Structures are given as structure tokens and as C-alpha cells.
N, C-alpha and C positions, 0 to 999 in steps of 0.2 A: 504494500500500500504506500502510495506517495506520501511523503511528509511535507508539511507546509511550515516554512519558517517565516517569521516576521522580521523586517529590517527597518530601523529608523534612519533618518537622513540627517547627518550632521551638517549638510549644506543648507538645510532649510529650517531646522528646529534647534532650540537651545538645549543645553544639557538637562535642566529640570523638565522640559517638555518631553525629551527623549526618554527619561526615566519613567514618567507617567504613562507614555505611550506603551512602553515595554510591559509595564504592570497590567495595563488594559489588554494588551495582546495576549499575555499569558491567560488572563481570565476569559478571553474570547476563544481559547482553544487552539492556538497555534502550538506547534511542536518544539520550536526553538526560537531564540531571540538574537537578532543581529543588529549591527550598526555599521553605517558606511564610515570610511576612514579617509577624510579629505582635509588638506590644509585650507583650501579655498573653495568656494562654491562654483558652480558652472554658469552662474548668472549674476547680474548686478544685484546688490542689496540682499545678498543671502547671508548665511551663517558659516562658521568655520571653527568648531570647537575640537578639543582633543578627544579622540574616540576612545582611547584606552582608559582614560580617567572616567568617562561616562559609562563605559562597559562595566567597570568595577563597581560603580554605584548601582547599576542595573542588577548586578549579581546579588547585591545585598537585599533587594526587595523582591526577588523572584527566585524560582527554583529550576527553571528550564536550562538546557544547554545554551551557551553564549558563543557568538562568532563575530569577527569583523569581516566586512565584505565590500572592498578588500583593502588590505594594508599595502601601500606601495613599497616595493623593494627594488629601488634603483639607486638613489642616493639621498632621498628625503630622510629616511631613517637609517642609521648604522645597523647592519645586521646583528651585531653583538647586542645592541640595545633592544632590538626586537626580540631576540632569543631570551634575554633576561626578563623583559616585561611580561611575555606570555608564559614563561615558566613560573613567574610570580603569580600571575592570574590563576594558573593551574594549581598552585599551592593553596590559594584562597578558595577556589571552586573546583575541587578534584573531579575529573571526569566530565566537566562541563565546557571546556574551552576548545574552540576551534580558531586557529589563525588562518583566515582567508587572505591570500596574498596575490598581488598582481605587479606588473611592471610600472604602473603609475601613468601619469599624464603630465604634460608641461604645467598645467594649472597647479599641480602639487609641488613642483620643483622650482620653477622660475621665480616665484615670489620670495624664495629663500636665497636668491642670488646664485643659483646653480645653473650651469649650462645644460640644455636638454640634448641628449645624445641621439645619434642615428638609431634606427630600429635594430640594426645588428648589434650595436653597442648596448642598447637597452637590454636585449635578450642575454647577452654575455654577462652583463652586470647582474641581471636577475638570477641567472643560474649560479653565479658565484656567491651571491647573497644567500640563496637557499641552501647551498652546500655548507656554508658556515653555520647557518642556523641549525640545520639538522645534526651537524657534528657536535655543536655545543650542547644541544638537547640530549645527545647520546652520551654525554659525559667526557668527551674528548677535550684535551688541551690543544688549542688551535692557534696556529700562526699563519697569517695571510698577509701578503704585501703586493698590492696591485695599484692600478691607476685610480681606483675608486675608493677603497677602504683598506684599513690595516687592522690586524689583530696580532698581538705579540704574547705568546704563551697565555692566551686567554682561556678561561674556563668559567662555567657557572658554579659559583660557590654555594648557591641555594638551589636545590632541585627538588621537585615534587616526586611523589612515588611513581607517577606515570608522566608521560609527556603530552603536550597539547596535540590535537589533530591538526594536520596541515592540508588545507585545500587550496589548490593552485588555479588561479584564473587564467583562461586562455580564450582568445577570440579567433585564433588561426592555428594551423597545424604545427608551426614551429614552437609556439608557446605551449601547445598541447604536449609536445615531446618533452619539454622541461617539466611539465606537470607529471608525466609518466615516470620521469627519472627521480623526482624528489617528493611528489605529493602523495597524500593519503586519499586523494580524490581530485576531481576536476570541477571547476566553477566556470560556467559559461552562460551566454544569453539564451533564453528560451525562444530562439529564432529557428523556424523550420528550414530556412534556407542555408544557415551556416552551422547549426548545432550538430547534425549528423557527421559532417566531415571532421569537426573538432573532436567529437567523441571517438570516432574511429581512429584518429591519429593518436589520441591519448591511450587507447587500449593497445594499439600497436607498440607504442613506446613502453608501456608496462611490460609487455611480452619481451621486448628487446632487452630491457634492463633486469628481467627476472623478478619483477615485483607484481604482486596481485593488484588487479584493477580495483580501485576504491569507489566510493559513492560519487554519483554524478549530481551536481547541483546546477539547476538552471534558474535564472533570475528574470523578473520583470518588475516594473514599477506599477503601483496601483493608486488610483484616486477615485473616490465616489462622492457624489453630492446629490441632493434631491432634484437638482436641475442640471441637465447635461451641459448647457452652455457655461454654467457656473463652474462645473467640474473641470471643463477644458480650460477655461480662463484661469482658474487657480493653479493649473499644472503646466501651462504652456511654456513657462520659462525653463522647463526641463528639456526642451527640444534639443539643445546642444549635445546632450548625452547620446543622441542618435547619429551623430556625425563621426564616421570612422577616423577622419583626419585629426580629430582632437585627441585621440589616443596614440597618435604616431608623431605628428608634427609639433613644432614649437609654437603653439597657439595658447596663450594664457590670459588674454584680456577678456573680461566677461562681456563687455559690450560688443566686442568683435565676434565672440562666440555666438551671442544671441542674434546678431545681424546675419551671420552665416546661416544659422538654423532657419531663420525666417525666410531667407532667400531660397532655401533648398527644399522646404516642406511646408505644407499648410498645417494649421492647428488640427484639422480633422485627420490628416494623414498621421500626425504624431499620435493622436488618441486611439486610432484604430489599427495602425501597423507597428507602432512602437510600444509604448507602455499601455496599460489597461486603464483608460480614463473614461468613465461613463456613469450615468445615473441608473443604469439597468443592471440589476442583479444577474439576470440571465446572461447578459453580455460578459460580465466578470466571470461567471461560471464557465461559459462556453470557451472563452479565451484561455482560461487556465486548463480546461480539458484538452485544448489543442496542444498545449505544452506537454501535458501528460502523455499524449500520443508519441512523443519523442523518447519516452521511457526513462525519465530521470528518477533518481531516488528521492530527491528533494526539489521542491519549487520554493525559491526564496522570493517573497513578495515585499518589495520596498515601498513604504508609505511615502507618497509625494503629494504636493498640492496644498494650497492654503484654503480651499473652499470649505472643506469639512473633514479635517483629519480624524477628529474623534468619532465623527459619524461613520467614516470609512471603517474604522475598527469595529464599531458596533454592528454595521451591516454585515461584515464578515462573521462576526460572532453569531448573529441571529439567522443569517440566510446563506451566505456563500459557503462557508466551511461545512455546515450541516448538509447542504445540497451536494457538495463534492463527495463527501464521505458516504452519504446514503447511495449515491450513484455507484460507487465502488462496491459497496456491500450487495447491491442489487445484481 
């Protein structure tokens, strides 16, 4: 049976709001709780809080598994710091922690004064960072010296009884190969045009590296309101997330990103072909069932939009999740 994760958006909501949303999502019947990990938002006048701090606070008021979706591992965070932080979270919340990781975007790196590398360099840095994290989690003493980061006889002095789970984000075959080499699972978009190729590449890589294939997580954004136009208007600023070039090229200005998105897609195209933005419970259910046809283990549903975020959680509690689960049982 597919599991349904809830994810809060650090790009749109404050830490207190994210904690309350997570509490409500647990009561609504979601199976796990996640949070996006972004330095800066995708749009003007957004938010940008520290995800790990908020995730720890969420852990205090909930009992479900916890995840980031996804933490950038290129040079925004030093891999040693990531390894230490998530091992510490695992100490606090044993068996509940998943580190979802990705190669990041310019909007996460450029504001910190860092140069945004080419796609080949991104993936090389990504793999090197994941190698260091997994070795530190395994208890190794690690020395690394490359153009991106250094570790000198580094080890984790505090380790939990177990290690966090590592789910690796990939939108294409090359990143999927990295996921197969280092990850306990794959995180990708619930897009029927791209997901099958990515999943196949991930499973091929697992076989290549002699590792068991892990769980498949597919993601979509969700927004509901009692009026369709209001739902779309409240979520339309998330349109830049649908542009492939923002994950590859050095584009970090929010107004530029919004303008590009408005030029390339209509609000209706965003709501019907990208994220799930609608006043119709039936549409939410049918769109999620389309993702289920891709056979993921998990569908991660990220709350977006300012029209009625609390109402979105309530609608999933009362209608969407019960309908999805009753359809499976039938």
C-alpha cells in the first residue's frame, strides 16, 4: 500500500506555522512528516528558515517519521556538518529520521557568495559529499581534500544506535546512478513522462553496485481552496519550480525566476500539469492515483499556496486520504 507523506514548505511558511502544520498533518492521517530545505524561496516575498532546526521542533510535538526533502549537497552545507546534524537528529528521534538529499539549485548557493558549478561538477560534488556522509555514519575516520570541501581525520564522536535513512533525489539518469550507489532509496517527481526512466536507471545502478533497491519516493505539491481561482492564485508563485533550467543553470533572482515561469506556462497549465492545485477533491484524488500508477512506495505531498493551507490539510484528513485508502482496500 502506498504511503502518503506530508511536507511543509520553508519557502512559504514560518517555523511556528510549519510546526503547527506538521501537528495537523499527523492528526489528519499522513504516514510521515517532511520539510523542504531551502536557503531562499523560489519567488519574491517568500520565507527562508533553517529546516533542521524546525524539523527538530516538529519531532518534539509529533511521533511520525521525519524527513527533509531535500537537503542540498553541493557546497551550501559541508558534508561533515550534514552527517553530524542528522546523526544528532537520529539520537533525538531513533528510527524516525530520513535525510533526503539533492544537488541543490543556484537559489540555494549564490546568495551565500558561492559560484554555481556546471552540471558535471555538481554531480561530482554531490557524489563526493554523499561518500563522506555515508562513511562518517559508518563510523569511519575520514580524510578528504578536494576543490570543494576538506575533512582531516574527521569522525562523528556522537553516534546513534542506528543511522538515518538516506534518500537521494534524482531528476535524470545520471543522478539516479548516484542514488543507486549511495542511497537507501530514490526521490523523484511524480511525472509520468520522466519518472519511469529515472526509476529504471536507479534500479540498474543498484544492481551495478551490488546494493538492494530501496523505496521509491515521488513528490508533488498540493493546494486546495473552496474556490478554484483562489487556489490557483494562492499557489501560482510556485510556477518557477516547474522550470528545468532553474535546477541546472545559474539563475537565482526571484523576480527573474517568476518572469521566466510566467512566460513559459499559464497558471492553468501549472495547476493541472505541475502541482495539484484545485478546489475539487476528486481532482486531488485522481491526480494522486495517476502517480500511484507509477508504483512508488511513497507519495510525498508538499503543502503550497496561501489561499487555505489549513483547509488543505483538513480536506485531506476528511476526504482525500480516506478516499485513496478505501480505493486500495476495494
